[in-house]
C-alpha positions as CSV (number, residue, x, y, z in Angstrom):
1,M,-73.7,40.5,-26.7
2,N,-71.9,43.5,-25.2
3,D,-68.6,44.8,-26.5
4,D,-66.5,43.1,-23.8
5,V,-67.9,39.6,-24.5
6,R,-67.6,40.2,-28.3
7,N,-63.9,41.2,-27.9
8,I,-63.2,38.1,-25.8
9,V,-64.8,35.8,-28.4
10,L,-63.0,37.5,-31.2
11,G,-59.7,37.2,-29.3
12,L,-60.3,33.5,-28.7
13,I,-61.1,32.9,-32.4
14,A,-58.0,34.9,-33.4
15,A,-55.8,32.9,-31.0
16,G,-57.3,29.6,-32.3
17,I,-56.6,30.6,-35.9
18,S,-53.1,31.7,-35.1
19,A,-52.4,28.5,-33.2
20,A,-53.7,26.4,-36.1
21,L,-51.7,28.4,-38.7
22,G,-48.6,28.0,-36.6
23,W,-49.1,24.2,-36.3
24,L,-49.7,23.9,-40.0
25,S,-46.6,25.9,-40.7
26,R,-44.4,23.9,-38.4
27,T,-45.9,20.6,-39.8
28,Y,-45.2,21.8,-43.4
29,L,-41.6,22.8,-42.6
30,W,-41.0,19.5,-40.7
31,R,-42.4,17.4,-43.6
32,R,-40.3,19.4,-46.1
33,R,-37.1,18.8,-44.0
34,L,-38.0,15.1,-43.7
35,R,-38.5,14.8,-47.5
36,R,-35.2,16.5,-48.2
37,K,-33.5,14.3,-45.7
38,Q,-35.1,11.2,-47.2
39,A,-34.1,12.3,-50.7
40,F,-30.5,12.9,-49.7
41,F,-30.1,9.5,-48.0
42,G,-32.2,7.7,-50.6
43,L,-34.5,6.5,-47.9
44,P,-38.2,6.9,-48.6
45,E,-40.7,5.8,-45.9
46,H,-40.5,2.1,-45.0
47,S,-37.5,1.5,-47.3
48,E,-34.5,-0.5,-46.1
49,A,-30.9,0.5,-45.7
50,L,-27.8,-1.7,-45.4
51,L,-25.3,-1.1,-42.6
52,V,-22.2,-2.9,-43.8
53,V,-20.1,-3.8,-40.7
54,N,-16.4,-4.2,-40.9
55,H,-14.2,-6.1,-38.5
56,K,-11.5,-5.0,-36.1
57,A,-8.3,-4.5,-38.1
58,G,-5.8,-7.2,-37.0
59,G,-8.5,-8.9,-34.9
60,P,-10.9,-11.8,-35.3
61,E,-13.4,-11.5,-38.2
62,T,-16.3,-11.3,-35.7
63,S,-14.9,-8.4,-33.6
64,V,-15.8,-4.7,-34.2
65,T,-14.0,-1.8,-32.5
66,R,-15.9,0.4,-30.1
67,H,-15.7,3.5,-32.3
68,D,-17.1,1.6,-35.3
69,V,-20.0,0.4,-33.1
70,F,-20.6,4.1,-32.2
71,A,-20.5,5.0,-35.9
72,L,-23.1,2.3,-36.7
73,L,-25.4,3.5,-34.0
74,E,-25.2,7.1,-35.4
75,L,-26.1,5.8,-38.8
76,A,-28.9,3.7,-37.5
77,A,-30.4,6.8,-35.9
78,L,-30.2,8.7,-39.2
79,V,-32.1,5.8,-40.9
80,K,-34.7,5.8,-38.2
81,D,-35.2,9.5,-38.6
82,C,-36.1,8.9,-42.2
83,D,-38.8,6.4,-41.2
84,A,-36.8,3.6,-42.8
85,H,-35.5,0.3,-41.6
86,V,-32.0,-1.1,-41.1
87,Q,-30.4,-4.4,-42.0
88,V,-27.0,-5.0,-40.6
89,V,-24.7,-7.1,-42.8
90,G,-21.1,-8.3,-42.4
91,H,-18.7,-6.9,-45.0
92,D,-17.9,-10.5,-46.1
93,A,-21.5,-11.7,-46.3
94,I,-23.0,-9.3,-48.8
95,R,-23.1,-10.5,-52.4
96,Q,-25.0,-8.0,-54.5
97,G,-24.6,-4.9,-56.6
98,F,-25.4,-1.4,-55.5
99,G,-28.3,1.0,-56.3
100,E,-31.2,-1.0,-55.1
101,R,-30.9,-0.1,-51.4
102,T,-29.0,2.7,-49.7
103,E,-25.8,1.4,-48.3
104,F,-23.6,2.7,-45.5
105,C,-20.2,1.1,-45.6
106,V,-18.0,1.6,-42.5
107,G,-14.2,1.1,-42.5
108,G,-11.2,1.2,-44.8
109,P,-10.3,-1.6,-47.2
110,Y,-8.1,-3.3,-44.6
111,S,-11.1,-4.1,-42.4
112,N,-14.0,-4.0,-44.9
113,S,-13.8,-6.0,-48.2
114,R,-16.9,-4.2,-49.4
115,T,-15.2,-0.8,-49.1
116,A,-12.2,-2.3,-51.1
117,A,-14.6,-3.3,-53.9
118,H,-16.3,0.1,-53.9
119,L,-12.9,2.0,-54.0
120,S,-11.8,-0.2,-56.9
121,S,-15.0,0.2,-59.0
122,L,-16.5,3.5,-57.9
123,L,-13.5,5.6,-56.8
124,P,-10.6,4.5,-59.0
125,G,-8.7,7.7,-58.2
126,A,-8.6,7.0,-54.5
127,R,-6.4,4.4,-52.8
128,M,-5.4,3.4,-49.3
129,N,-2.1,1.7,-48.6
130,V,-2.9,-1.6,-46.7
131,E,0.5,-3.3,-47.2
132,T,1.6,-4.6,-43.8
133,D,5.3,-3.8,-44.6
134,A,4.6,-0.2,-45.7
135,G,6.0,1.2,-42.5
136,P,5.0,4.9,-42.0
137,A,3.0,4.8,-45.2
138,L,0.6,2.1,-43.8
139,G,-2.9,3.5,-44.1
140,A,-1.9,6.4,-46.2
141,L,-4.6,7.7,-48.5
142,R,-3.6,8.6,-52.0
143,I,-6.0,10.8,-54.0
144,G,-4.7,11.3,-57.5
145,G,-1.1,12.3,-57.1
146,E,-1.4,13.5,-53.4
147,E,-0.6,11.2,-50.4
148,Y,-2.0,11.8,-46.9
149,R,-0.3,10.0,-44.1
150,M,-1.6,9.9,-40.6
151,E,0.1,11.0,-37.4
152,R,-1.6,8.6,-35.0
153,G,-3.7,10.5,-32.4
154,R,-2.8,13.9,-33.8
155,S,-3.7,14.2,-37.5
156,E,-5.7,11.5,-39.3
157,F,-7.7,11.4,-42.5
158,V,-10.9,9.9,-43.7
159,L,-12.9,9.8,-46.9
160,L,-16.6,10.6,-46.7
161,A,-18.3,9.8,-50.0
162,R,-21.8,9.6,-51.4
163,I,-21.8,7.7,-54.6
164,T,-24.7,7.0,-57.0
165,A,-24.7,4.9,-60.2
166,G,-23.7,7.2,-63.0
167,G,-23.0,10.0,-60.5
168,H,-26.2,11.8,-61.2
169,G,-28.7,10.6,-58.6
170,A,-29.7,7.4,-60.4
171,G,-30.5,4.6,-57.9
172,R,-30.0,4.5,-54.2
173,P,-26.7,5.9,-52.9
174,V,-23.7,4.3,-51.3
175,F,-22.1,6.1,-48.4
176,L,-18.5,5.3,-47.7
177,F,-16.6,6.1,-44.4
178,C,-13.1,5.1,-45.3
179,G,-10.8,6.2,-42.5
180,Q,-7.3,5.5,-41.4
181,R,-8.5,4.5,-37.9
182,A,-11.8,3.4,-36.4
183,I,-12.1,6.8,-34.6
184,T,-12.0,8.6,-38.0
185,N,-14.8,6.4,-39.3
186,Q,-16.9,7.7,-36.4
187,A,-15.8,11.2,-37.0
188,A,-17.0,11.0,-40.6
189,T,-20.4,9.6,-39.6
190,R,-20.8,12.4,-37.1
191,Y,-19.8,15.0,-39.7
192,L,-22.5,13.6,-42.0
193,A,-25.1,13.7,-39.3
194,R,-24.3,17.3,-38.5
195,H,-23.9,18.6,-42.0
196,H,-26.2,16.6,-44.2
197,E,-28.5,19.6,-44.8
198,R,-25.6,21.7,-46.0
199,L,-24.3,18.9,-48.2
200,H,-27.7,18.4,-49.7
201,R,-27.9,22.1,-50.6
202,K,-24.5,21.9,-52.3
203,Y,-24.6,18.5,-54.0
204,G,-28.3,17.7,-54.2
205,T,-28.6,13.9,-54.7
206,G,-25.4,13.6,-56.7
207,S,-22.1,12.1,-55.9
208,F,-19.4,13.8,-53.8
209,V,-16.1,12.7,-52.1
210,L,-14.8,14.7,-49.2
211,L,-11.4,14.4,-47.6
212,L,-11.7,15.2,-43.9
213,K,-9.0,15.6,-41.2
214,V,-9.5,14.5,-37.6
215,L,-7.5,16.7,-35.3
216,N,-5.9,15.6,-32.0
217,S,-8.2,12.6,-31.6
218,Q,-6.2,11.5,-28.5
219,A,-7.6,14.6,-26.7
220,Y,-10.8,15.4,-28.5
221,G,-12.0,12.1,-29.8
222,P,-14.0,12.2,-33.1
223,D,-15.4,15.7,-32.5
224,V,-12.8,18.1,-34.1
225,V,-12.9,17.6,-37.8
226,E,-12.0,19.9,-40.7
227,L,-12.7,19.7,-44.4
228,V,-9.5,19.4,-46.3
229,A,-10.8,19.3,-49.8
230,D,-13.6,18.3,-52.1
231,V,-11.8,15.5,-54.1
232,T,-14.8,14.3,-56.1
233,R,-13.4,14.8,-59.6
234,T,-10.0,13.3,-58.7
235,A,-11.5,10.3,-56.9
236,L,-14.1,9.5,-59.5
237,R,-11.6,9.3,-62.4
238,P,-8.9,6.7,-62.7
239,A,-5.5,7.6,-61.4
240,P,-2.9,8.2,-64.1
241,A,-0.7,5.3,-64.9
242,P,2.9,5.6,-63.5
243,E,5.5,6.6,-66.1
244,S,7.6,3.7,-67.4
245,A,11.4,3.7,-66.9
246,D,11.9,4.1,-70.7
247,A,9.6,7.2,-70.8
248,T,11.4,8.7,-67.8
249,A,14.7,8.2,-69.4
250,Q,13.6,10.0,-72.6
């Protein structure tokens, strides 16, 4: 074998080894990202997630708004990426606890009774005003002592929460998308899809509650979102009881 042939053979071998190492490296990184994603969403391979569907506020129980449908589609894509399966359930048809299966609950308490139950039992420090005679305060989010009212189409708020039993990663998580309008629910699901890696780095598999603001949705739809605050501590603890009249007088 002359030097030219030997150099060609060695070059081919080196190229093959380099290609194999590159493929192994990419496969390793892809599997690591997949495992991290599965851990964050509580979705090991072939597991099942619940998509809890709300109804159109003020509409028939069987109707769902266009933006909530888009939100459900984005969540279904996330579940599929984790090699898991989706079961779609109406908010008024689910009768079980939480922690056995990952749950994605879309819609505020006015359109999703499952969200109302989760807010009451899991996030006692967070409330949404659903009184029909509340006027401008209708749909306002109250986190602890702070109230966040919406300016329709201009400035609207949504809670994005990942809650686990005990708050320390025990059991499968519940994800809440509790918005003042359907478009804010979609904005929160899109925010989760875009930032789940950063959220995993910061919170791991523990609980978090984020208050997001959707800006100028009448022009930009669900795409322009800013993080207002991490309200985890406030939302997870019961809101302080209002002072009585006697105590105030003293």
